[in-house]
C-alpha positions in Angstrom: 170.6 153.8 64.2 167.9 152.3 62.1 167.8 149.3 64.5 167.3 151.6 67.4 164.5 153.4 65.7 163.0 150.0 64.8 163.2 148.8 68.4 161.6 152.0 69.7 158.8 151.7 67.1 158.3 148.1 68.2 158.1 149.2 71.8 155.6 151.9 71.0 153.5 149.6 69.0 153.6 146.9 71.7 152.7 149.5 74.3 149.8 150.7 72.2 148.6 147.1 71.7 148.9 146.5 75.4 146.9 149.7 76.1 144.2 148.9 73.7 144.1 145.3 74.9 143.8 146.4 78.4 141.0 148.8 77.5 139.2 146.0 75.7 139.6 143.6 78.6 138.6 146.2 81.1 135.4 147.1 79.1 134.5 143.4 78.7 135.0 142.7 82.4 132.8 145.7 83.4 130.2 144.7 81.0 130.2 141.2 82.4 130.1 142.5 85.9 127.2 144.8 84.9 125.4 141.9 83.3 126.0 139.7 86.3 124.7 142.5 88.6 121.5 142.8 86.4 121.1 139.1 86.5 121.5 139.1 90.3 119.1 142.0 90.7 116.6 140.2 88.5 117.1 137.1 90.6 116.5 139.1 93.8 113.3 140.6 92.3 112.1 137.2 91.2 112.9 135.7 94.6 111.0 138.6 96.3 108.1 138.0 94.0 108.2 134.3 94.6 108.3 134.9 98.4 105.3 137.2 98.2 103.4 134.6 96.1 104.3 131.9 98.6 103.2 134.1 101.5 99.9 134.9 99.6 99.4 131.2 98.9 100.0 130.3 102.6 97.5 133.1 103.6 94.9 131.8 101.1 95.5 128.2 102.3 95.0 129.3 105.9 91.8 131.2 105.0 90.5 128.2 103.0 91.4 125.9 105.9 89.6 128.1 108.4 86.7 128.4 106.1 86.6 124.6 105.6 86.8 124.2 109.4 83.9 126.6 109.9 81.8 124.9 107.3 82.6 121.5 108.8 81.6 122.8 112.3 78.4 124.3 110.9 77.5 121.1 109.0 78.3 119.1 112.2 76.1 121.4 114.3 73.3 121.3 111.7 73.5 117.5 111.6 73.4 117.4 115.5 70.4 119.8 115.4 68.7 117.6 112.8 69.4 114.5 114.9 68.0 116.2 118.0 65.0 117.4 116.0 64.3 113.9 114.8 64.8 112.5 118.3 62.3 115.1 119.7 59.9 114.2 116.9 60.2 110.5 117.5 59.7 111.0 121.3 56.8 113.4 120.7 55.1 111.0 118.2 55.7 108.1 120.6 54.2 110.1 123.5 51.3 111.1 121.4 50.7 107.5 120.3 51.0 106.4 123.9 48.6 109.1 125.1 46.2 108.1 122.3 46.4 104.4 123.4 45.9 105.4 127.0 43.0 107.6 126.0 41.4 104.8 124.0 42.0 102.4 126.8 40.4 104.8 129.3 37.5 105.4 126.9 37.1 101.7 126.4 37.1 101.2 130.2 34.7 104.1 130.7 32.4 102.7 128.0 32.5 99.2 129.6 31.9 100.8 133.0 29.0 102.9 131.8 27.5 99.9 130.1 27.8 97.8 133.2 26.5 100.7 135.3 23.6 101.2 132.9 22.9 97.5 133.0 23.0 97.4 136.8 20.8 100.5 137.0 18.4 99.0 134.5 18.3 95.8 136.5 17.9 97.7 139.7 15.1 99.8 138.3 13.4 96.7 137.0 13.8 95.1 140.5 12.5 98.2 142.2 9.5 98.4 139.9 8.9 94.7 140.3 9.1 95.0 144.0 6.9 98.0 144.1 4.4 96.4 141.8 4.4 93.3 143.9 4.1 95.2 147.2 2.0 98.2 146.3 0.4 97.8 142.9 0.1 100.4 140.1 -2.2 102.7 142.0 0.7 103.7 144.3 2.8 104.5 141.2 0.1 106.8 139.9 0.0 108.6 143.2 3.7 109.0 143.4 3.7 110.0 139.7 1.2 112.8 140.2 3.0 114.0 143.3 6.3 114.2 141.4 4.6 116.1 138.5 3.2 118.6 141.0 6.6 118.9 142.7 8.3 119.4 139.4 5.9 122.2 138.4 6.3 123.8 141.8 10.1 124.0 141.3 9.7 126.3 138.3 11.8 129.1 139.8 14.6 126.6 140.6 14.7 125.1 137.1 17.5 126.5 134.9 16.5 126.9 131.3 19.4 129.3 130.4 21.4 126.6 128.6 18.6 125.9 126.1 20.0 126.8 122.7 18.2 129.2 120.4 18.1 126.6 117.6 16.2 124.1 119.9 12.5 124.2 118.9 11.2 121.0 120.4 10.9 119.6 123.9 10.7 115.9 124.6 8.5 115.1 127.5 9.1 111.7 129.1 6.7 110.4 131.7 6.1 107.1 133.4 2.3 107.5 132.8 0.4 109.6 130.2 0.1 113.3 131.1 -3.2 114.7 132.2 -4.6 117.6 130.2 -4.2 120.1 133.0 -0.6 119.0 133.7 0.3 119.3 129.9 -1.1 122.8 129.8 0.8 123.9 132.9 4.0 122.5 131.5 3.5 124.3 128.2 2.8 127.6 130.1 5.9 127.1 132.2 8.1 126.5 129.1 6.8 129.7 127.5 7.4 131.7 130.7 10.9 130.3 131.1 12.0 130.6 127.4 9.9 133.5 126.3 8.7 131.5 123.2 6.5 128.5 122.5 8.0 125.1 121.6 6.7 121.9 120.0 6.3 119.0 122.4 6.9 115.3 121.8 5.4 113.1 124.6 7.1 109.7 125.2 6.0 107.1 127.8 9.0 105.7 129.6 8.5 103.1 132.2 12.2 103.3 133.2 11.3 106.5 135.0 9.1 104.5 137.4 7.2 107.7 138.1 7.5 111.4 137.5 8.7 113.4 134.5 11.8 114.3 132.5 12.2 117.2 130.0 14.8 117.1 127.2 15.7 120.3 125.3 18.3 118.9 122.9 21.2 117.9 125.2 19.8 119.6 128.3 17.9 117.3 130.6 15.6 118.3 133.5 14.9 115.1 135.4 12.1 115.0 137.9 11.6 111.2 137.9 11.5 108.7 140.7 14.3 106.8 139.0 16.5 109.8 139.1 15.6 110.5 142.8 16.6 106.9 143.6 19.9 107.3 141.8 20.7 110.6 143.5 19.8 109.1 146.9 22.2 106.1 146.1 25.0 108.5 145.1 24.5 110.5 148.3 24.5 107.4 150.4 27.6 106.1 148.7 29.5 109.4 149.3 28.4 109.4 152.9 29.7 105.8 153.4 33.0 106.8 151.8 33.4 109.8 154.1 32.6 107.7 157.2 35.1 104.9 156.1 
């Protein structure tokens, strides 16, 4: 009887031990599962965060790359513009220098031409005067001179004094022979009538005129000389020949 009771007690104790052992194992397993789940969720959260960071980094990289490309294109364009600007400046400077050289060359040619022309005219005038002196004598020059003075004074209405500047206060009177008193007075009266004011006069004898008179008001020249008449006749004859050619 005692043995049976002991066995039953042992069975009850063993069952209780198994029950509590099962409970303990079950609780430990659930706790482990819960911990694993939390670890898994934490890993998922970190993976998601990492994915977002990677996507953000890729986005920023793309933006930086696009920005770098734009800056590179802009710098390239600026460099090309600068190169074109330098090329244009070099071409412009070269053209300007070439134009200046051409202008200087033309000016030099014009100067040489005018010097030659002046020398030829001077020699022609000297030749004309010499021939006229040889053929006719000085009396004829005086006659022509007086005739040209009268003709010049008679052309008063045709003479244009409008370009005489207000600051010009002196007239230079060039004549091939000294002026007569009455001619000088008539000239002074004509100048006053044309300008509305008196002017100082400076008389200069110039044999290159051959005969006649020339008035200088600063840069304005009114030429009534025989030398000028010869020159104008020569120019007219030359133009006529060129037209007929």
